[in-house]
C-alpha positions as CSV (number, residue, x, y, z in Angstrom):
1,L,-288.5,-70.1,-135.7
2,S,-285.6,-71.4,-136.7
3,I,-282.1,-72.1,-135.2
4,I,-278.7,-70.9,-136.8
5,K,-275.4,-72.0,-135.2
6,S,-272.3,-70.0,-134.4
7,M,-269.4,-69.7,-132.0
8,C,-268.2,-66.8,-130.2
9,L,-264.9,-66.7,-128.4
10,H,-265.0,-66.7,-124.3
11,G,-261.2,-66.4,-123.8
12,L,-259.3,-68.5,-125.8
13,D,-262.0,-71.0,-125.9
14,G,-264.9,-71.3,-128.7
15,I,-268.0,-71.3,-127.2
16,L,-271.0,-72.9,-129.2
17,I,-274.1,-70.6,-129.9
18,D,-277.6,-71.5,-130.7
19,V,-278.7,-68.1,-132.9
20,E,-282.8,-68.5,-132.4
21,F,-285.1,-66.1,-134.6
22,D,-288.3,-65.5,-134.3
23,I,-290.3,-63.3,-136.8
24,S,-294.1,-62.3,-136.2
25,N,-296.3,-59.5,-136.3
26,G,-296.3,-56.4,-134.2
27,I,-294.5,-53.2,-133.7
28,P,-292.0,-53.9,-136.3
29,C,-288.9,-54.2,-134.4
30,W,-285.5,-55.6,-134.3
31,E,-284.3,-57.4,-130.7
32,I,-281.4,-59.3,-129.6
33,V,-281.7,-61.0,-126.8
34,G,-279.1,-63.4,-124.5
35,L,-276.6,-60.9,-123.3
36,P,-274.9,-59.2,-126.9
37,D,-272.6,-56.4,-125.9
38,A,-272.9,-53.3,-128.1
39,S,-271.2,-54.6,-131.1
40,I,-273.8,-57.5,-132.0
41,K,-276.9,-54.8,-130.9
42,E,-275.0,-53.4,-133.5
43,S,-275.5,-55.6,-136.3
44,K,-279.0,-55.5,-136.5
45,E,-277.8,-52.4,-138.7
46,R,-275.1,-54.5,-140.7
47,V,-277.3,-57.9,-141.6
48,K,-280.3,-55.3,-142.5
49,T,-277.9,-53.1,-144.8
50,A,-276.4,-56.1,-146.0
51,I,-279.2,-57.9,-147.0
52,K,-280.9,-54.8,-148.8
53,N,-277.7,-54.3,-150.9
54,C,-278.0,-57.8,-152.1
55,G,-281.1,-56.9,-153.9
56,I,-283.3,-58.4,-150.9
57,E,-286.4,-56.9,-149.1
58,I,-287.0,-57.3,-145.9
59,A,-291.0,-56.8,-144.2
60,S,-291.5,-54.8,-141.3
61,R,-292.2,-57.0,-138.8
62,K,-290.8,-58.3,-134.8
63,Y,-287.8,-59.6,-135.5
64,V,-286.5,-61.8,-132.1
65,I,-283.1,-63.1,-132.3
66,N,-281.9,-65.1,-129.0
67,L,-278.4,-66.1,-128.4
68,S,-278.2,-69.2,-126.0
69,P,-276.7,-69.7,-123.8
70,A,-278.6,-66.4,-122.5
71,N,-276.2,-66.6,-119.5
72,L,-272.8,-65.9,-120.8
73,R,-272.1,-62.5,-122.4
74,K,-271.2,-62.2,-126.4
75,D,-268.7,-60.0,-127.9
76,G,-267.7,-59.0,-131.3
77,A,-269.7,-58.7,-135.1
78,I,-268.6,-62.9,-135.2
79,L,-272.3,-64.0,-135.4
80,D,-273.1,-61.5,-138.2
81,L,-273.4,-64.1,-140.7
82,A,-275.3,-66.4,-138.5
83,I,-278.0,-63.9,-137.8
84,A,-278.4,-62.9,-141.4
85,V,-278.8,-66.3,-142.5
86,G,-281.3,-67.1,-139.9
87,I,-283.0,-64.2,-141.0
88,L,-283.1,-65.3,-144.7
89,K,-284.1,-68.7,-144.0
90,S,-287.0,-67.8,-141.7
91,I,-288.4,-65.3,-144.3
92,G,-287.8,-68.1,-147.6
93,I,-285.2,-66.8,-149.4
94,I,-282.4,-69.8,-148.1
95,T,-284.8,-72.3,-149.8
96,N,-282.6,-75.5,-149.2
97,N,-284.3,-77.8,-146.7
98,E,-281.0,-79.6,-145.3
99,P,-280.8,-79.0,-141.9
100,L,-277.9,-76.6,-140.6
101,E,-277.1,-78.6,-137.0
102,N,-274.0,-79.8,-138.1
103,T,-272.8,-76.8,-139.8
104,I,-271.7,-73.4,-138.2
105,F,-271.4,-69.8,-139.7
106,I,-268.9,-67.0,-138.8
107,G,-268.2,-63.5,-139.8
108,E,-268.4,-59.8,-139.7
109,L,-270.9,-58.3,-142.7
110,S,-269.9,-55.1,-144.3
111,L,-272.7,-53.0,-145.5
112,N,-272.1,-54.1,-149.1
113,G,-272.6,-57.9,-147.9
114,D,-269.3,-59.0,-148.5
115,I,-267.6,-61.2,-145.2
116,N,-265.3,-59.9,-143.2
117,R,-262.1,-61.5,-141.6
118,V,-262.7,-62.3,-137.6
119,N,-260.1,-63.2,-135.2
120,G,-260.2,-66.7,-133.3
121,I,-260.6,-69.3,-136.4
122,L,-258.1,-71.6,-135.2
123,S,-259.6,-72.1,-131.5
124,I,-263.3,-71.9,-133.2
125,C,-262.5,-74.7,-135.6
126,I,-260.9,-76.7,-132.7
127,E,-263.8,-76.8,-130.4
128,A,-266.5,-76.8,-133.3
129,I,-264.6,-80.6,-134.0
130,N,-264.9,-81.2,-130.1
131,K,-269.0,-80.3,-130.7
132,N,-269.2,-82.7,-133.4
133,V,-269.7,-79.7,-135.8
134,K,-269.3,-81.3,-139.8
135,R,-268.9,-77.8,-141.5
136,I,-268.3,-74.5,-141.5
137,V,-269.1,-71.7,-143.3
138,L,-266.6,-68.4,-142.9
139,P,-264.7,-65.9,-144.7
140,K,-262.4,-66.8,-147.4
141,K,-259.9,-64.5,-145.6
142,N,-260.3,-66.8,-142.8
143,I,-259.9,-70.2,-144.9
144,K,-256.4,-70.8,-144.6
145,E,-256.2,-70.3,-140.8
146,A,-259.1,-73.0,-140.7
147,K,-257.9,-75.5,-143.1
148,L,-254.8,-76.3,-140.5
149,V,-257.3,-77.9,-138.5
150,K,-258.6,-81.9,-139.7
151,G,-261.7,-83.2,-139.7
152,I,-263.7,-80.2,-140.2
153,E,-265.6,-79.5,-143.6
154,V,-264.4,-75.6,-144.0
155,V,-266.4,-73.6,-146.8
156,G,-264.7,-69.8,-147.2
157,V,-267.4,-67.3,-148.6
158,S,-266.3,-63.6,-149.5
159,S,-270.2,-62.4,-149.8
160,L,-273.7,-62.8,-148.6
161,Y,-274.7,-63.3,-152.0
162,E,-272.8,-66.2,-152.2
163,V,-273.7,-67.9,-149.3
164,I,-277.3,-67.6,-150.3
165,S,-276.1,-69.5,-154.0
166,Y,-274.2,-71.9,-151.7
167,L,-277.1,-73.3,-149.5
168,N,-279.7,-73.0,-152.2
169,G,-277.2,-75.5,-154.0
170,N,-276.8,-73.0,-157.1
171,L,-273.1,-72.6,-156.5
172,Q,-270.5,-74.8,-155.9
173,L,-267.5,-73.8,-153.2
174,D,-264.4,-75.4,-151.7
């Protein structure tokens, strides 16, 4: 079981989301629970394909991903990066044992592993500071907007491969 932090928008407000992962033996499937909308349910295909296109094989197992708080509707592809990081950490591709509870991951994945720009970064960064988040990993295309908010470390990434390298300590990013 692992937990990765992310945020999504609820109106104009950023809401902190715990993306919880359980990988177990059983009938192979991916299940995303916690009131996800259709774009989040589709993220399992974007995440699986992006990971595969980074040259990483994922075993056929039972993957359960819970988006907490479960009583709040979540929408958009903004959670793709957090889901990918959680899977990669759970299967041992991301080996850094540094605690990530003060880091949030934001970004939509393309099928080739690139991380696409998302909307609402200003609201997310402001709320992240209010929730004592120290670092945000987000699409490089959103970095200028995020850096308008002082008091949080902003790390811009352009691909899932960069995120893996960064978290494993093999790549320095601004």
